[in-house]
N, C-alpha and C positions, 0 to 999 in steps of 0.2 A: 373343434368346438368354437374357436374364435371366429372361424369363417361362417359357421351356421348362426352364431349370435349376431354377427354383423349383418348377415342376410336378413334375419328377422327384424332387426332394428330399421334397416333401410326400407323394407317392405311396409312396415307399420307406419313409418313417418314420411314416406314419399320422397326421400332424398338422402344423399350421403352427408350433407352438412349437419342436419339435425341429428342423424344417427351417430355421427362422430362425436358430437357434443355430449350426447347421452351416454355413450360408451367410454368417454374420456380418451378417445383415439384421435389421431390426426385424420383429415379427410383422405389423404393419400394412403394411409394404413388401411382404412375401411375399403377403399377402392381396390387395393391389392388383395384383400381377403375375398372380395366378390369375384375378382378375376381368377383367383386360385380355385375357388369353388366351381366356377363355370368350366375351367380347364379340367378339373378332376372329373366332373360329370359329363363333360363334352356336350353341354347344352347351353343355350342362352337363357338366362333366368330373368333378364330385364329387357324391356323394350325401351330403348334410349332414343327413339326417333322424335319424341316430344320433349318439351321442357321438363315436365314432371315425369319421373321414372315410373313405369308401370310394369307389372309382372307379366311375363309370357305365360302361356298355358303350362309349360314345364315349371316355371317359377311358382305358379299357383299350386301345382301339385306338390312341390317340395315344401311349401310353407308350413302346412299342417304337420308334416313329419319333423321339420326343423324345430318347431315349437315344442313338440313332445320330447324330442331328443335333448334339447337344452334344459327343459324342466327336469327330466329324469337325471341328467348329468348333475345338475345343481343339487338335487335331493341326495343323490348317492355320495357326492363329494362332502356334503354337509354331514351326513350320517357317519361316514367313515373317517373323516379327517378332523372333525371339530371336537373340542373338549366336551365333556358331558356337563350340560347346564341344568341346574335344578333351582327351583324357587318359583316366584310368582311375578307376573307383569300385569299391570292394569292399563286398559285402554278405554277411553271414553269417546262415544260417537253420538251425535244427534240422532233423534228418532228418524228424521227424514232421509238419512243417507246410510242406514244400516244395510239395506238390501239394494242390489245383490252383491256388492263388492265385499263387505266385511266378512260374511261367512266363508268366502273363498280365501280371503287373506288369512283368517284364523286357521283354516284347514292347511294352508301352505306353511304357516308358522309352526303348527303342531307337528307337521311332518319333519321339520328341521330341528325342532326342540321338543321332543316328545315328553321330556320330564319337567318342562316348564308349565306351570298352571297359568292360564289366562283368565283374568277377571274382566268381563265386559260390562261397562257402565253406559247405559243409554239414557240420555237426558237432553235438556235444552242447552244451547250454546252457552248462555249466561251461567247456568249451573255448573257446566263442565269447566268453564274457565275459572270459576270460583274454587272448585275442588283442585284444579291444577295449580292455582296460585297458592293454595295451602299445602302443596306438596303431596297430595293424596293420590295422584294419577301420574303414570309414566308418560303416556302418549294420549293426546286428544285430537280429534278432528272437530272443526267448527264450520258453521255456515254464517258468514258475516260479510258486510259490504266494506267495512273499514277495519281490517285486522290490525293487530298490534305489530310493531316493527319486527319482532322476533318470529312472526308467523311465516311459514313457507306455503305459498299459494299453490295448490295442486290442480285446481280447475276453477273455471268461472262460468256460470250459467245464468241466463236471464230468469227473472221471476215472471210468473204468469197468473192470471185469474183462473180459478177453477170452479166448476159447478157440477150439478147433476147432468147426466147425459140428456141432451135436448131440453135442458131446463130453462126456466124463465125468470128465476130469482134475480138475475143480474139486470133485468129490464125494470124491475119494480123500484119505486121511490117512496120512502127512503130505502136504500139498499141495506139488506141485513147481512152483516159480516160476521163470520165465525172463525175463531182461532182460540187456542189456549192462551191464558193470561200472559204466560212467560214466553210465548212464541216471538222469536226475534224479528219475524217479518211483520208483526202486527202494527207497530208504530209507523213504519214506512208506508204500509198499505193505507192506513187511515189518513196519514198526511197527504197521500196522493189523491184520495177521494175528496178531501176537504179543499185541496188546491184546485181541483177541477170543478168545484162548486156542486158536488154531488152529496146530497144528504144521506146519512147512514145511521144505523143503530146496531148495537151488539146483539147477536142472536143467541149466544150461549155464555154461561159462566162456568168454565171448566179448566182443568189442568190436563185433561186426557185427549189425546189425538183421536181415539176411536169415537168419542162423543162428537168432536168436530166433524169427522168424516160422515157420521150418521146423519147429522143435521144437514150437511151440504148435499149428501146423496138423496135426501128426501126433498130436495129443491126448496128448502126453507132458508137458505143463505148461500153466499159465495165465500171463497177463501183465496189465499195466495200460497203458491208453492213454487219450488224450483222447477223450471221447465223440464219435462221428462220424468218427473218424480210422482206424478199423480197416479193413485191406485186405479185399478180397473173399474171400480164403481163410480169414478169421477172422470171428468174430461175437461180439457182446456176450453175456455170460453173464447169463441171467435166473435169479438164484439165490434169489429170494424171501426175502431177508434172511439166508441161510445164510453169506454172505460179508460182511465189514464194508464200510461206505461208505469212499470214498477221498478225499472232498473235491473240490476243483476246482483248476484251473491257469489262470493268466493268460498270455495271449499279449502280450508286451511289446515295445516299440520303444526302442532306444537309438541315438543318433547323435552324431557329433562332426565338427568341421571339421578336415579334414586337407589343406585347400587347394582343395577343390571345393565350397565353401559353397553357392552357388546351385543347383548340380546336386544336391547331397545334400538340400537343402530340397525340391526337386521330387520326388526319389525317395521321401522320407518322406511327402510328401503323397499320392503314388500308393498307397503301402502303406496309409496311414491310410484313404483312400477305399475301398480294396479290402475292408478288414476291417469298416468301418462300414456298407458297403452303398451308399455314395453312387455308386460306379461300378457300375452294374447289369450291365456286360458282364464283370465279374470275379466269378466264383463265390466267395462267402465260405466260410470254414471251416464254418460251421454248416449249409451246404446240401450238404455233400459226404460221401461215404463212401470217397473214393479217397485219403485221407491215411493215412499210417502214424504210429502213436504212438511 
């Protein structure tokens, strides 16, 4: 299992150094595991002729099996050797990054802790941080550009302008901008427009993402989302520099012990693995267009 786990980590991260850090092994230990696996199978799994390690056809064939074997092993070990945990854990996630990662994370967590109830809170980052500060949530994810010192950054993605497919709202002046009042992207997007000397006006007064999406998809306004999170009825605006850049947003993890310490530790580990790509069965944010910003 250690050899297969090492193989998956190296394949996913393109090298021994990164994999060793993630697995908390030395580089020589990871290299030894790879060598042992290749000797056992009597095939070359990696093409080492280039600077970046690449999979051979045999390696590509093994990778899918290896991921499934590691996943099944972890689930079996957890069910057969762990204490029985009962209770409830609360996780808060912004609307824009619920799909596709969170359902698979919760599915994995439920397989390991079938008697633990999970309460999912979906809100805006500002609201989630307020609830977390009051001690009402065990784990939260946030989208923010300047996270607090205790935050763990899981991923960072650029923001982009989004509009209706083949829409023209972004060419109009003043630009009509649509977002929920509490959207954390709103202030930065408006500042960017004003700094670029672009007149704008608010297109909606709402707290609902669906209302914002309906307005934008009707080509009545534009909005801002994390790149790769736009829903299928919207698309990224290719403005060729006519709109200002929006910077980037970090996806951050906060957690605290409210009496379910070991369970929370495992939940944060599953989340961390999902966003860093260690868990190949959970589609990371950067590989999906099914998320809402």
